[in-house]
N, C-alpha and C positions, 0 to 999 in steps of 0.2 A: 102306620103305612100302610098306605096300599098300595096294594099288588096291582100289577096294568096286566090286565087279561091280555094274553098273548096272544094274536091274528096272523092265522095258516092263508088266508086269502086275502087279497086288497082289499076293502073297505071302499065302494063309492059315495063323494055327496056332491049336494048340487052345490055352483058358485053361482051368482050373475053380477053377469060382467056388461061396461060400458059397450055398446056397438063399437068405437073407436076401436076399442082393448080386445074383444073378440075379432076382429078385423085383422091385427097383428096378429094373434096370437094362431090365428085359420093360417096367415100367408107363410109367417116362417114356421110352420111342421109342413105349410105344404113346398118350402121352399128343399126343409132338411128331409122329404119324406119319413116322418116322425109322426106321428100322433097328438093329437093336441093332449091328449092323458098323461101320453109321456112329457114332454114339457110344461107343462101345468105343473108337474110332479115336480119335476127337479127343477123348474122357479121355485115353491117350495119348500122342497128342500137345501136349497139354497138361502134360502131367506129366510130361513129355521134357526141354522146352520149356525153352532156359537160361534167360529171363528169367519167367518165371512166379514166381518167389521174390521178383526184382523188382515186377514189377506186384501180386502178393503184399502185398507192405512200404508200393507204394503206396496197396491200399485200405484197410489197416491206419493209417499216417500219416494219412490224409484222415476217413477215423471216429474215429478221436483228435485229429483238433483240430475234429471237431463235439461231441465227449465236450466237449470243454473247455472253447467256446467256451458253451454247453448252463452247465456248475458255474458260469461266471461271469453268465450272465445268471441266475441264480439266487445264487448271492451278492449280483450288488444288485440284486434281489430282497427278501430275506431281511432287506439291507443300511438298503433303505427299507424296510418293515413295521417293524423293529426302531427306527429315527429314528423312523416315524409316531406307531406306538405310547408310546414315551417323549412324545414332543409333547404327547401327547393328555393323559398322567399331568401329566406338567406342570404346563400348563393349568386342565384341573381340581383339582389341587391348590391352587392359586394361585385362582383365581375361587365354590371351592365352600366355601361359611362352612360351619363344625362347628353343626349343628343344635341347639337346644335339648332335654334329658333327652325330655320328653312329643314333641316333632313329628322326633322322633331312631325313635321308638315306631315310630310313625304309618310314616317311610319304612323303617323295618326289615320292616312290613307291605306293602307294595308292592311288595319285592327285585322277587319272584318275577314278578309279571306285570312291570314295567319291563324284566326281563333277558329275558324272554318275546317283547317287542317288541320290544328290540334283536335280535334272533339271525331275528328275522321279519329285519328290515330289512336283517340283517348279509344274509340270506342273499337279499334280493330284489337286493340290490346284485352279491352274488358273478351271480347268473343273468344278469342284464340286464350288470354291466359300464356305461361302462369301467373298467375297475381300477383302482387307485389308481398301479400300478407304471407302467400305460401310461398315465397323467397326466405323471408326470413325468419330465423330458428332461435327458437322461445319457450320453456318447456314451462307448461300452463301449471303444474304441479300435476300429474292422470297420468294415467297409462292410455293406451289407443282401445284398449280393453272398453272401458269405463265412458269414453270418447272424453276425457280430458287432454287430450293430444290433440295439436293439429288438427285446426281441420281443414 
């Protein structure tokens, strides 16, 4: 086994960097009020650290978990929207009688006015809430802490 010499003071090395990397290093060091040498040393230590890949994997797993929870909430919200729309259509079809022809013509003439009123009401509802998905109580299978609860 080869014994490594114990160094008591820092060793100096020469490193050739691309101009854009050097600019980034200088800018980063200036922003942090640290020397470029200290920033480079920390970057090299992090790169050579045996657990850096494990830390990266853990960070990636946390991020993927967050994305998964957000997708689950989106799926839930879409399901609520679809069911609410289907319920409205069924109710509307069941309760709205067919109009006789003269009344149907008058109703068709009012369509754009009524649609504009509908879109204004929808816009107000979306602007000041609460939204329907917030009014629906459904347990998604997570706690508030891990982001798995209601959004």
